[in-house]
VOKE-800220 format. One line per 4 residues: their letters; for each residue x, y, z of N, C-alpha, C. Coordinates in Angstrom, 3 decimals. Example, Ala and Ser with C-alpha at 12.3 -4.5 7.8 and 13.67 -1.06 7.14 Angstrom:
REM VOKE-800220
as) 13.190/-5.690/7.800/12.300/-4.500/7.800/13.200/-3.300/7.800 | 12.850/-2.250/7.080/13.670/-1.060/7.140/12.900/0.030/7.870;
REM end
This chain:
REM VOKE-800220
mais) 71.226/44.063/70.107/72.046/44.292/68.933/73.503/44.037/69.300 | 74.200/43.349/68.476/75.611/43.034/68.711/76.503/44.214/68.321 | 77.689/44.246/68.901/78.678/45.253/68.507/79.946/44.527/68.056 | 80.735/45.200/67.261/81.995/44.673/66.755/83.101/44.878/67.796;
sykt) 84.146/44.075/67.698/85.303/44.278/68.579/86.166/45.460/68.109 | 85.859/45.992/66.930/86.547/47.203/66.462/86.323/48.311/67.487 | 87.335/49.073/67.762/87.312/50.147/68.763/87.203/49.571/70.178 | 88.089/48.593/70.465/88.267/48.063/71.817/89.652/48.478/72.273;
flmk) 89.760/48.993/73.491/91.000/49.619/73.946/91.410/49.136/75.333 | 92.721/48.959/75.533/93.289/48.722/76.856/93.748/50.067/77.386 | 93.149/50.475/78.495/93.409/51.788/79.073/94.174/51.646/80.388 | 95.056/52.618/80.672/95.770/52.667/81.954/95.333/53.922/82.676;
gste) 95.021/53.773/83.952/94.568/54.904/84.738/95.699/55.615/85.460 | 95.491/56.886/85.692/96.359/57.705/86.537/95.467/58.327/87.598 | 95.855/58.181/88.848/95.020/58.659/89.943/95.647/59.860/90.620 | 94.847/60.908/90.767/95.224/62.095/91.542/94.111/62.334/92.538;
gstt) 94.425/62.183/93.816/93.399/62.294/94.841/92.401/61.166/94.683 | 91.147/61.500/94.518/90.112/60.478/94.349/89.654/60.357/92.894 | 90.356/61.025/91.973/89.972/61.027/90.565/90.948/60.188/89.741 | 90.400/59.261/88.955/91.206/58.456/88.047/90.844/58.820/86.622;
tyak) 91.853/59.169/85.833/91.649/59.445/84.413/92.380/58.358/83.630 | 91.827/57.996/82.471/92.370/56.901/81.677/92.892/57.396/80.335 | 93.972/56.767/79.888/94.536/57.006/78.564/94.867/55.643/77.959 | 94.804/55.558/76.638/95.093/54.288/75.973/96.530/53.878/76.271;
lidi) 96.706/52.640/76.748/98.040/52.123/77.038/98.749/51.743/75.748 | 98.073/50.960/74.908/98.655/50.487/73.650/97.519/49.924/72.803 | 97.705/49.915/71.497/96.734/49.256/70.624/96.865/47.753/70.824 | 95.737/47.090/71.034/95.745/45.648/71.289/95.132/44.887/70.118;
kdfp) 95.518/43.611/70.009/95.020/42.744/68.946/93.955/41.783/69.462 | 93.956/41.531/70.762/92.935/40.703/71.381/92.887/41.003/72.868 | 91.833/40.511/73.507/91.695/40.694/74.954/91.072/39.432/75.540 | 91.295/39.188/76.844/90.789/37.968/77.476/89.349/38.118/77.960;
dlgg) 88.812/37.019/78.478/87.515/37.078/79.144/87.611/38.067/80.305 | 86.598/38.878/80.472/86.584/39.887/81.536/85.696/39.415/82.684 | 86.006/38.264/83.190/85.256/37.660/84.280/85.418/36.158/84.204 | 84.742/35.474/85.063/84.828/34.027/85.067/83.659/33.427/85.829;
epeq) 83.569/32.130/85.739/82.498/31.430/86.432/82.758/31.408/87.930 | 81.710/31.506/88.734/81.914/31.364/90.176/82.169/29.896/90.520 | 82.948/29.676/91.564/83.115/28.311/92.041/81.775/27.836/92.576 | 81.542/26.549/92.505/80.288/25.965/92.967/80.510/25.337/94.342;
lett) 79.742/25.785/95.312/79.835/25.268/96.670/78.686/24.289/96.886 | 79.037/23.068/97.220/78.014/22.030/97.359/77.217/22.198/98.648 | 75.895/22.134/98.522/74.990/22.284/99.668/74.110/21.048/99.857 | 74.459/19.958/99.211/73.642/18.746/99.238/73.520/18.197/100.654;
tlsd) 72.300/17.817/101.012/72.062/17.142/102.292/71.613/15.716/102.016 | 71.501/14.939/103.041/71.050/13.555/102.880/69.572/13.465/102.520 | 68.870/14.593/102.560/67.454/14.615/102.170/67.269/14.984/100.692 | 68.334/15.424/100.019/68.220/15.861/98.626/68.348/14.676/97.666;
paqt) 67.479/14.629/96.624/67.558/13.540/95.652/68.681/13.738/94.623 | 69.259/14.948/94.576/70.359/15.270/93.659/71.250/16.309/94.333 | 72.467/16.424/93.825/73.369/17.430/94.381/72.791/18.822/94.172 | 73.030/19.710/95.143/72.634/21.111/95.037/73.850/21.977/95.310;
fing) 73.831/23.195/94.772/74.989/24.084/94.870/74.548/25.531/95.052 | 75.450/26.349/95.572/75.313/27.798/95.539/76.594/28.354/94.932 | 76.498/29.572/94.410/77.689/30.204/93.836/78.645/30.631/94.928 | 79.924/30.403/94.685/80.983/30.855/95.580/81.713/32.033/94.964;
iqtq) 82.984/32.122/95.241/83.822/33.213/94.741/84.049/33.043/93.250 | 84.014/34.155/92.532/84.214/34.130/91.085/85.663/33.780/90.762 | 85.843/32.882/89.813/87.172/32.521/89.334/87.724/33.668/88.503 | 88.984/34.003/88.715/89.612/35.072/87.948/91.055/34.688/87.664;
eslp) 91.410/34.691/86.419/92.755/34.310/85.994/93.519/35.565/85.585 | 94.803/35.375/85.224/95.570/36.490/84.684/94.933/36.937/83.368 | 95.153/38.172/83.004/94.512/38.781/81.842/95.563/39.085/80.773 | 95.707/38.214/79.750/96.704/38.457/78.696/96.122/39.257/77.525;
ftan) 96.876/40.242/77.047/96.525/41.063/75.902/97.666/40.970/74.895 | 97.356/40.823/73.618/98.375/40.752/72.574/98.477/42.110/71.883 | 99.714/42.539/71.629/99.957/43.801/70.925/101.121/43.609/69.957 | 101.169/44.429/68.921/102.323/44.412/68.028/103.549/44.906/68.794;
ytka) 104.700/44.309/68.501/105.943/44.675/69.178/106.646/45.810/68.456 | 107.032/46.821/69.225/108.064/47.784/68.833/108.930/47.958/70.068 | 110.186/48.269/69.872/111.082/48.435/71.018/110.596/49.554/71.934 | 110.118/50.650/71.355/109.642/51.787/72.165/108.441/51.393/73.022;
dyda) 107.469/50.707/72.420/106.290/50.277/73.183/106.681/49.267/74.260 | 107.536/48.310/73.891/107.977/47.292/74.854/108.662/47.947/76.045 | 109.578/48.873/75.780/110.308/49.548/76.865/109.358/50.349/77.762 | 108.379/51.029/77.162/107.424/51.826/77.948/106.572/50.928/78.840;
ikal) 106.154/49.788/78.327/105.327/48.877/79.129/106.181/48.177/80.177 | 107.390/47.800/79.812/108.305/47.139/80.757/108.549/48.040/81.972 | 108.584/49.344/81.773/108.819/50.301/82.871/107.669/50.308/83.878 | 106.504/49.769/83.519/105.345/49.733/84.417/105.289/48.465/85.264;
egqd) 106.165/47.511/84.999/106.131/46.245/85.737/106.340/46.476/87.226 | 105.657/45.655/88.024/105.818/45.701/89.474/104.974/46.741/90.179 | 104.152/47.477/89.451/103.292/48.497/90.050/101.844/48.016/90.016 | 101.100/48.268/91.085/99.672/47.970/91.110/98.955/49.201/90.565;
lpfs) 98.390/49.068/89.367/97.843/50.215/88.648/96.386/49.991/88.270 | 95.633/51.080/88.062/94.270/50.935/87.530/94.313/50.710/86.016 | 93.498/49.771/85.548/93.348/49.488/84.120/91.872/49.428/83.794 | 91.572/49.504/82.506/90.187/49.376/82.053/90.201/48.901/80.607;
vwfg) 89.196/48.142/80.238/88.969/47.792/78.841/87.729/48.559/78.417 | 87.892/49.356/77.360/86.796/50.196/76.873/86.329/49.694/75.520 | 85.008/49.643/75.349/84.392/49.334/74.068/83.771/50.621/73.537 | 84.105/50.979/72.315/83.508/52.157/71.686/84.471/53.315/71.592;
gtea) 84.338/54.053/70.505/85.176/55.219/70.284/84.632/56.028/69.127 | 85.287/57.129/68.884/84.927/57.982/67.754/86.082/57.971/66.759 | 85.781/58.337/65.539/86.811/58.382/64.503/86.638/59.660/63.706 | 87.714/60.425/63.606/87.701/61.657/62.828/89.080/61.851/62.203;
ggvv) 89.098/62.091/60.924/90.360/62.325/60.235/91.317/61.149/60.339 | 90.787/59.940/60.404/91.630/58.751/60.495/92.171/58.463/61.882 | 91.760/59.255/62.867/92.209/59.059/64.251/91.056/58.486/65.069 | 91.307/57.350/65.733/90.297/56.718/66.571/90.557/57.123/68.018;
tptg) 89.517/57.620/68.684/89.619/58.076/70.064/88.721/57.222/70.956 | 89.277/56.608/72.020/88.450/55.801/72.924/87.428/56.656/73.660 | 86.193/56.132/73.762/85.159/56.816/74.554/84.554/55.892/75.605 | 84.591/54.588/75.369/83.934/53.664/76.290/82.430/53.738/76.207;
segk) 81.909/54.290/75.124/80.467/54.483/74.986/79.674/53.174/74.957 | 80.342/52.057/74.649/79.671/50.757/74.604/80.008/49.879/75.804 | 80.747/50.435/76.764/81.057/49.689/77.980/82.485/49.913/78.452 | 82.644/49.937/79.781/83.947/50.075/80.426/84.036/49.037/81.531;
fdft) 85.178/48.361/81.615/85.391/47.312/82.604/86.681/47.615/83.351 | 86.559/48.092/84.593/87.699/48.560/85.386/88.235/47.473/86.307 | 89.541/47.518/86.554/90.196/46.621/87.503/91.569/47.190/87.833 | 92.170/46.695/88.882/93.554/47.050/89.200/94.395/45.791/89.081;
gsls) 95.681/45.995/88.859/96.566/44.852/88.742/97.989/45.270/88.436 | 98.836/44.263/88.356/100.251/44.447/88.066/100.563/43.730/86.759 | 101.209/44.426/85.833/101.452/43.822/84.531/102.867/43.289/84.387 | 103.016/42.407/83.418/104.318/41.961/82.946/104.211/41.874/81.431;
vyvs) 105.345/41.901/80.765/105.342/41.869/79.302/106.461/40.956/78.822 | 106.184/40.237/77.752/107.210/39.421/77.113/106.932/39.354/75.615 | 107.986/39.050/74.863/107.876/38.912/73.418/107.488/37.471/73.113 | 106.464/37.298/72.278/106.002/35.944/71.945/106.818/35.374/70.785;
gkgv) 106.921/34.052/70.764/107.649/33.373/69.705/106.907/33.456/68.380 | 107.657/33.389/67.294/107.079/33.494/65.950/107.823/32.591/64.985 | 107.231/32.418/63.802/107.829/31.651/62.724/108.099/32.547/61.532 | 108.301/31.931/60.390/108.605/32.650/59.159/107.414/33.508/58.731;
nevq) 107.707/34.737/58.350/106.724/35.638/57.751/105.538/35.927/58.668 | 105.815/36.237/59.933/104.780/36.603/60.896/105.117/37.945/61.531 | 104.111/38.622/62.012/104.288/39.898/62.701/104.816/39.619/64.112 | 105.840/40.357/64.524/106.370/40.192/65.881/105.388/40.814/66.868;
emii) 105.071/40.057/67.932/104.092/40.501/68.922/104.662/40.401/70.330 | 103.969/41.059/71.243/104.292/40.940/72.664/102.994/40.665/73.405 | 103.147/40.001/74.540/102.002/39.672/75.382/102.124/40.480/76.664 | 101.085/41.243/76.960/101.002/42.009/78.198/100.048/41.236/79.091;
tiap) 100.551/40.727/80.209/99.723/39.950/81.128/99.521/40.762/82.398 | 98.269/40.944/82.781/97.949/41.693/83.994/97.426/40.715/85.042 | 98.090/40.674/86.191/97.625/39.878/87.329/96.665/40.764/88.115 | 95.361/40.463/88.073/94.395/41.353/88.713/94.486/41.302/90.239;
ssav) 94.390/42.472/90.855/94.345/42.557/92.315/92.963/43.018/92.788 | 92.038/43.162/91.842/90.649/43.465/92.154/89.774/42.744/91.141 | 88.498/42.708/91.403/87.555/42.135/90.448/87.432/43.060/89.245 | 87.133/42.488/88.083/86.804/43.282/86.907/85.363/43.750/87.083;
tpqa) 85.179/45.068/87.100/83.884/45.654/87.428/83.352/46.479/86.269 | 82.165/46.134/85.739/81.560/46.972/84.686/81.156/48.330/85.273 | 81.374/49.374/84.493/81.015/50.717/84.925/79.734/51.169/84.223 | 78.998/52.020/84.893/77.725/52.527/84.343/77.971/53.479/83.198;
REM end
């Protein structure tokens, strides 16, 4: 059964000792691929009738997230630049009284990285947005 992208959250972790707790960083409008194809390592020999391969290291690019711009949100995210922090993308949440709360009940994908933020260009009659790009320093790992 498919799920909707509604109730998808970018979470930032805070670590105390060996425990990491997550809180929503900002409401996002989109999220990137949470993984990539492995590089293909050629294993072909002169006895093979066609090329053969094995999987190598997984390709991983920077992770851009789009969010609506406000000066307060931009300043808060800008203050996090240059730090290697835990992040997670959570699917699933609850809704009560018009408030949506992240639960990750449909999946959690954890990684660490360093973010940067910039304001994206716009034209006439468009919503001002910012792009939060996270350079991953670990693999994106699905959680149980």
